[in-house]
N, C-alpha and C positions, 0 to 999 in steps of 0.2 A: 360371872362365868368365864371359864377360860378363854384365851384367845389361841391356844394350841390344839392340836389334834393330831392323832397317831394312826390313823386308818387312811386307806386309798379311796374311800367312797366319800363323795362330798356332794352336797346340794348347793348349787350356785344360785344366788338370788341377785337380780340386776336391779338394783335400787333406782337406777336411772329410768328404766323401763316402767317401773311402778309410778315415778313421778310423772313421767310422759303419759301414762294413762289417765292418771288423776287429771292432768291439764286437759287432756281431750274430752274427758266426761264433763268436766266443768265448763268446757268451752260450748258444749250444746245445752248447757243449762246455766247460762251466765247470771241469771237474776236469783239462783237458788244457792242455799248452803249446801255443800256437799259434806255429807256424814260419811266418813271412811268407816267402814265396817271391819274391825280387825279382831273379831271374837275367834275362838278356837285357835289362839296363838297365831292370828293373822293367816287363817287357814293353813296352819302348820308352817309358815314361812318365818315367824318370829315377830310377835306383837310389839316388843320393845324396839327393836330395830326399824321395823316399818313404820311405826308411830313417830319415832324420833324423826325420821328422815322426812315424812309427810308434815309433820309438824313445821319444820324448817322451810318446807316447800310452799307453805301458807294454809294447810288445812287447820281449821279451827274447832272442829266437832268430829269426836270418835264414837264408835257404838261397839259394844260387846254384848255377850249373852248372859253373863252372871256377874254378880256383885264381886266375886273373888277376882275375876279378870280386871275389872275396873279398878280395884285396889291396887292389884299388881303394877298397872299403869301408873298410877299415882306414885306408888313407891320407887317406880324407875324414872320419875321426874317428868312425866307427862303433865302439862299444866292446863291444857285445852280442855274444853268441854267434853264430858263423857256420858254417854246415855246406857243405861243397862237395858236392853230389849226384852230380856225374859222377865219373868216375875220373880221379885225377891219375897222372902218371908217378911210380913209386917214387923215381926220381932227384930229384925235386922235393919230397920230404918235409921237407926242412930249411926250405924257404920256409913251409910250413905250421907248423911248429914255431916259426919266427921270428915269425910274424904271429898265432900263437895262433888258428889256424883248424881246426876239426874236418874230418876228411876220411872218404872212403867206401873201405871195404876189400871189394873185390868178390870175393875168393878167396883160398885160402891162400897160393899163389905170391905175391900181391901183398904179402901181409903179411910174408913171410919177406925178399922183396926190399926192401920199404921199411924193414925192421929193420937190414939190411946197409947202408943209404944214411944212416941217422941219424949226424950228426957230433956233436963234443962242443963245437962252438961255441957252441951256445945250450943253457943248462942249464935247460930247459923239457921238459914232457911235451907229447903231441899227443893229442886225443880222436880215437877211431875209432868208426865206425858201420859195422857189418857190413851188407851188401846181400843181401837174401834174394831170390831169383827165384822168383815165384809166378805165372809165366805172360807176363810181358813179354818174357822171354828177349832182355834187352837188356844188362843188367849183373847180377852177383850169382850166388849158388849155392843150389840147394835140397837139397844133400847135407848132412843133419844131422851126419854124422861129421866132414865137412870144417869146418862151422861150429864144432863142438866144439874141433877142433884150432886153428882160428883163435883162439878165445877164450883157449886154453890159451897160444898163442904170445904173444897181446897182454898177458894177464895177468903172463906170466912175463918181461916186457920193462918196466924201470922208465921208460922214455920213452913208452910208450903207455898209454892210458887207454881201457878198454871202456866207452864212454859209450852206444852206442846200437845198436839193431838195426831195420832197417826194409825195406819193400818198396813196390811202386807198383801201383796198380790199373790194369788196361788198360781197363775199361769201366764205371766207376762213374757214367758220364754217360748210360748206357743202361738201359732198363727190362728186365732179364733177371736170370738167376741168377748170372752170372759173378762179380760182385762177391762174393756170398756164398761161392762156391767157393773164391775167391782169398783171402778173408778167413779162412776155416776152415783152409785150407792154411798160412797164414801163422802163425795161431794154434797150429796143431798142431806147427810147426817150432820157433817160439819156445818153446813150452811144454817142449821136451825140453833146452833149453839154459840156461845162465845168463842171467838175465834183468838187462838194464842199466837205467839211469835212465830212458832215452828209447826208448820202443817206438812206431813210427809206420809207418803204411801209407796213411792216407787223404790223397788230393789234395783239391781243391776239392769235387769230386763227392761224395767220401766224407765229407768235412767238413761238408757240408750236408745229407746224407741218411742217413748210416749212424749208427744208434744202437748203441753197444757199449761195454763197460766193460774191455776188455783192454788196449787201448793207453794210453800216457801223453801222446801228442802228436798234433797234426794238421798238415799242410802246407796251406797255400792260397795260390795266386797269383791266378788270374783272377778269383776271387770278390772279393778284396780290392778290386780295381779296378771292382767293380760289374757285373760280367758273369758269368751263369751258364754252365757248361760245355756246357750244351744245354738244349732246351725241357723235356724230361724232368726234368732237375734242378730248374728253375724250378717245376715243378708238383709235385714231390715233396718241397720243403722249405719249412718255415714262414717262413724268412728272406726278407724283402724287401730285395734289394740295390739300391744307389743307384749308377748310372752315373757315373763320375767324369770322362768325358772328352767334350769339344767340340771339334770341328775347324771353324775357320770362315776365310773369306778376304774380300777386297773385289774388286769388279769394277775391273779395270785398264783395259779399254778396251771401247767398243762400236762395232759395225759394222752397216750396214744392207745385207742382201743383196737382190739382185733375183732374180726367177725364173732358174733354172739357174745361178746362181752357187755356188760350193762353199766348203767350210771344210776346213782342215787339210791334213795329209799324205795324199797318194793321192787326195784329193778325194772321199773315201768318203760324204761328206754333200752333197747338193746341194739347194738350196731349190726347193720347188716353187710358192711364192708368195713376195711381199714379205715379208722377216723382218728382226727384229732380233737381233743376235747379240752376247753379251758374252764378253769374255776374262777368265778367272780366272788369277791367277799361282801356280798349282800344278800340278804334274804327276807323272808316274810316278817321278822322281827323289825325290819327297816321299813316295811310299807308294801312292798311287793306281795301279791297274792299268789298262792299256789296255782291258782288259774292263769297265771301269766306265762305257764309252761307252753311253748310254742310261739311265743312272742319274739320278734326279731330286735336284737339290738345292733349297735353298729360300731365297728371298730375305727381307729383313727383314720385309716385310709379309706374309708367309706364302705367296707364290706360289711353286708348285713349277716348276723349270725343268729341262728335259732337257739332259744333257750329250750334245753332237752331234759327230760326226766323230772323227777319231783323237786320242786324248790324247797331248800331246807331253811331253817330259821336263820341260819347266818351265811349261806352260801348258796350258789345255783351254778349251773354248768351250761356251757354254750358249746355247739359244734363250730370249729374255726378251721381255716386253711392250715394246711400241712406245717408250714414253717412259722406259724405264729409263736411269739415267745411271752414269757411272762414280764409284766411291767407296762404292756400296752394299755393305752387308754381305752375305755369303752363308754360309749354314750348310751343311756337308758332312756332318758327323755331329754329331746332337744328343745332349745328355746326358738322353735320356728314352726308355724302353723303348716308349712309345705313338707316338712319332714316326715318320713314314715316312723319317726320316733317322737312325734309331737306329743302334747299333753293329751290331745283329743284321741290320737291313735292309741296311745297307751291306756286311756281309760274305755275307750270303745272296745277295746280287746276283751275286757272282763265284764262288759256290760253295765259300766258304771259310768259316773260323771267326773269331770275335773275336781269339783268341790270335794268329793269323797277321796280322790286320788291325793290331793294336796294335804287333806287333813290326815291321811294315813301314814305319812312320812314319819318314821320313829325318831324319838328323841336323841338316839345315838348317832345319828347322821350329822355331822359337823355342817352348819350353814356359813357358806362363805359369801359376804357381801360385796358388792362393788357398785360403784356409781361415779359421777364426777367427784375427782378429789377425794374418793371414799374407797377403803379396802379394809375390811374388818373380818374376823372369824367369830362365831358363836358356837361353843361346844358345851352343851348342857350336861354332859357326862362328867367332866372334869370341873370341879368347882374351885 
């Protein structure tokens, strides 16, 4: 992809912060393999760039949601272990074999169908992680007898390697007993079957707060990028995460409104007095929601300015001080938890979470990466 861009809206990603978060999370899980979750294009930040940097920093295992995402990482030179957390169709098992990708087995029927689909084209084995259902009721099984039979089927087939068994917490970001119940169920089930190399259940919430010696790996996604799954998680962990994302733009135009003049579609905002309005070249096609109308952004001098009127596909308007000029930098999301423009504030304003906000950033926003001795641009629009 091109390293050039021609718009004044940019998403800055601090790779040094991502690496710092990785080392902090690994630091409280020293005996466990940290599986870096880079699904959904590394939560919108760029799976290739994030994975390359983390691989150089020492990460040996990545996880994604789909086989397509895994193959994409392989095609971009990621040689470390990759696990597909979602369920792939058994008919696609040979693609996993070809690209040396670990896959999830949700039930016995899947294992049997996948075995039937394996061809002799690639003389390689594929790693299998069995999914245990401990309460999410999304994928996997809690039937110990079925899991035992799955393991037998895997071990009896020379093209399959029983590498892992895992589950997923439903509520590790909440202050209740559900996580303990789910962990104990997982432990009870796994203790009754053959134990593989990788035993994992903790997501970011668990990796940050759960102290246990039963598992051999933790999976972390959102925390890598500097964001806690919840306020409870932030208060319950000793880890100080460093936010890695800053979203900024520049004022593209300035207008002066007289009383009773309106702004944007539907004329839903009407000036009561003489006002100055600035146009920012970013809109809902870039990931801002129309519900962000009323949210405050920040000028480079620290002045907070309210988004007014209806947010457009490609632009939005803010009310600014009288002598504001075009070209001024405007911060929409700041890489600080203390800022009124923090990722948490930005997400809370529309009743969502940082996960969704990150994943919503549009492909046409250039990603600008920086870290120690690193500076690069990723612009998906210009190939």
